[in-house]
C-alpha positions as YAML, in Angstrom:
chain: A
units: angstrom
residues:
- id: 1
  name: MET
  ca: [-36.94, -11.09, -0.91]
- id: 2
  name: SER
  ca: [-35.99, -12.22, 2.40]
- id: 3
  name: GLU
  ca: [-33.08, -14.09, 0.86]
- id: 4
  name: GLN
  ca: [-31.64, -11.14, -0.11]
- id: 5
  name: VAL
  ca: [-32.19, -8.74, 2.76]
- id: 6
  name: ALA
  ca: [-30.74, -11.69, 5.15]
- id: 7
  name: HIS
  ca: [-27.58, -11.39, 2.47]
- id: 8
  name: ALA
  ca: [-27.75, -7.80, 3.01]
- id: 9
  name: GLU
  ca: [-27.49, -8.27, 6.69]
- id: 10
  name: SER
  ca: [-24.29, -10.79, 6.59]
- id: 11
  name: HIS
  ca: [-22.57, -7.83, 4.79]
- id: 12
  name: THR
  ca: [-23.27, -4.83, 6.93]
- id: 13
  name: HIS
  ca: [-19.68, -3.63, 8.60]
- id: 14
  name: GLU
  ca: [-18.56, -0.78, 10.87]
- id: 15
  name: HIS
  ca: [-16.90, 2.05, 8.34]
- id: 16
  name: PRO
  ca: [-14.13, 4.01, 9.50]
- id: 17
  name: SER
  ca: [-15.17, 7.33, 11.12]
- id: 18
  name: ASP
  ca: [-13.82, 10.97, 9.47]
- id: 19
  name: PHE
  ca: [-11.33, 11.05, 11.89]
- id: 20
  name: GLU
  ca: [-9.93, 7.52, 11.16]
- id: 21
  name: TYR
  ca: [-9.77, 8.07, 7.50]
- id: 22
  name: VAL
  ca: [-7.79, 11.27, 8.53]
- id: 23
  name: LYS
  ca: [-5.44, 10.05, 10.65]
- id: 24
  name: VAL
  ca: [-4.49, 7.78, 7.51]
- id: 25
  name: ALA
  ca: [-4.24, 10.36, 4.99]
- id: 26
  name: LEU
  ca: [-1.68, 12.22, 7.51]
- id: 27
  name: VAL
  ca: [0.29, 9.19, 8.01]
- id: 28
  name: LEU
  ca: [0.52, 8.69, 3.91]
- id: 29
  name: ALA
  ca: [1.70, 12.45, 3.71]
- id: 30
  name: ALA
  ca: [3.98, 11.57, 6.25]
- id: 31
  name: ILE
  ca: [5.25, 8.72, 4.19]
- id: 32
  name: THR
  ca: [5.04, 10.29, 0.98]
- id: 33
  name: ALA
  ca: [7.72, 12.80, 2.44]
- id: 34
  name: VAL
  ca: [10.01, 10.69, 4.14]
- id: 35
  name: GLU
  ca: [10.05, 8.78, 0.21]
- id: 36
  name: VAL
  ca: [10.79, 12.24, -1.12]
- id: 37
  name: PHE
  ca: [13.78, 13.35, 1.17]
- id: 38
  name: THR
  ca: [14.86, 10.08, 1.18]
- id: 39
  name: TYR
  ca: [15.48, 10.16, -2.73]
- id: 40
  name: PHE
  ca: [16.63, 14.01, -3.08]
- id: 41
  name: GLU
  ca: [18.10, 14.71, -0.31]
- id: 42
  name: SER
  ca: [21.78, 14.52, -1.50]
- id: 43
  name: VAL
  ca: [23.53, 15.14, 2.13]
- id: 44
  name: LEU
  ca: [22.69, 11.18, 2.87]
- id: 45
  name: ASP
  ca: [24.20, 8.46, 1.19]
- id: 46
  name: TRP
  ca: [22.14, 5.67, 1.02]
- id: 47
  name: GLY
  ca: [23.87, 3.25, -1.42]
- id: 48
  name: ALA
  ca: [22.11, 0.45, -1.40]
- id: 49
  name: PHE
  ca: [19.67, 0.87, 1.00]
- id: 50
  name: LEU
  ca: [17.60, 4.16, -1.03]
- id: 51
  name: ILE
  ca: [15.82, 1.17, -3.34]
- id: 52
  name: PRO
  ca: [14.97, -1.43, -0.35]
- id: 53
  name: SER
  ca: [13.84, 1.25, 1.21]
- id: 54
  name: LEU
  ca: [11.61, 3.00, -1.34]
- id: 55
  name: LEU
  ca: [10.23, -0.20, -2.08]
- id: 56
  name: ILE
  ca: [9.20, -0.96, 1.39]
- id: 57
  name: MET
  ca: [7.74, 2.85, 2.15]
- id: 58
  name: MET
  ca: [5.76, 1.71, -1.34]
- id: 59
  name: VAL
  ca: [4.49, -1.25, -0.35]
- id: 60
  name: VAL
  ca: [3.20, 0.14, 3.58]
- id: 61
  name: LYS
  ca: [1.16, 2.85, 1.33]
- id: 62
  name: PHE
  ca: [-0.37, 0.42, -0.98]
- id: 63
  name: TRP
  ca: [-0.88, -2.08, 2.14]
- id: 64
  name: LEU
  ca: [-2.58, 1.25, 3.83]
- id: 65
  name: VAL
  ca: [-4.20, 2.85, 0.69]
- id: 66
  name: ALA
  ca: [-5.63, -1.00, 0.06]
- id: 67
  name: ARG
  ca: [-7.00, -1.17, 3.57]
- id: 68
  name: MET
  ca: [-8.19, 1.64, 4.56]
- id: 69
  name: PHE
  ca: [-9.43, 3.60, 1.41]
- id: 70
  name: MET
  ca: [-10.71, 0.32, -0.22]
- id: 71
  name: HIS
  ca: [-12.01, -1.43, 2.90]
- id: 72
  name: LEU
  ca: [-10.33, -4.59, 2.28]
- id: 73
  name: LYS
  ca: [-10.12, -4.82, 5.75]
- id: 74
  name: ASN
  ca: [-13.91, -5.37, 5.85]
- id: 75
  name: ASP
  ca: [-13.92, -8.12, 2.83]
- id: 76
  name: GLU
  ca: [-13.30, -11.53, 2.31]
- id: 77
  name: PRO
  ca: [-9.60, -12.40, 2.64]
- id: 78
  name: VAL
  ca: [-8.92, -13.72, -0.88]
- id: 79
  name: LEU
  ca: [-9.76, -10.04, -2.03]
- id: 80
  name: GLY
  ca: [-6.75, -8.68, 0.00]
- id: 81
  name: ARG
  ca: [-3.90, -11.80, -1.13]
- id: 82
  name: PHE
  ca: [-5.58, -10.48, -4.44]
- id: 83
  name: PHE
  ca: [-4.22, -7.18, -4.00]
- id: 84
  name: ALA
  ca: [-1.22, -9.04, -2.45]
- id: 85
  name: GLY
  ca: [-0.70, -10.58, -5.37]
- id: 86
  name: GLY
  ca: [-0.84, -8.16, -7.64]
- id: 87
  name: LEU
  ca: [1.58, -5.64, -5.23]
- id: 88
  name: ALA
  ca: [4.19, -8.62, -5.42]
- id: 89
  name: LEU
  ca: [3.70, -9.02, -9.24]
- id: 90
  name: ALA
  ca: [4.61, -5.48, -9.74]
- id: 91
  name: THR
  ca: [7.46, -5.46, -7.02]
- id: 92
  name: VAL
  ca: [9.14, -8.48, -8.86]
- id: 93
  name: VAL
  ca: [8.41, -6.58, -12.03]
- id: 94
  name: TYR
  ca: [9.83, -3.39, -11.20]
- id: 95
  name: ILE
  ca: [12.95, -5.02, -9.52]
- id: 96
  name: ILE
  ca: [13.49, -6.97, -12.94]
- id: 97
  name: ALA
  ca: [13.06, -3.44, -15.05]
- id: 98
  name: LEU
  ca: [16.07, -2.41, -12.60]
- id: 99
  name: LEU
  ca: [18.32, -5.26, -12.98]
- id: 100
  name: ALA
  ca: [17.95, -5.18, -17.00]
- id: 101
  name: PHE
  ca: [18.89, -1.68, -17.05]
- id: 102
  name: ASN
  ca: [22.22, -2.25, -14.85]
- id: 103
  name: PHE
  ca: [20.35, 0.16, -11.73]
- id: 104
  name: TRP
  ca: [22.72, -0.96, -9.19]
- id: 105
  name: SER
  ca: [25.78, -1.21, -10.94]
...
């Protein structure tokens, strides 16, 4: 039984406060607003920068959600690498799909 207690104590960490969650949610909302504006605003001619800018915002949002709401900042580094690998794979597949349908032509 003492092994279980020692194991549990070795994995304790400080959880973020409610205010930190609210700050992250506001940042995510702001990034989402910029994404929507970037995509739907026809006044700006983004040209070749539309997809890369949306992909960058997507990666930042994924990182924030995984780090704060999934508590990856307190977990083992291998889990962070696992999620980063999944994000990289999803991004590559998305870009290949865009190229397959001649999105940039």
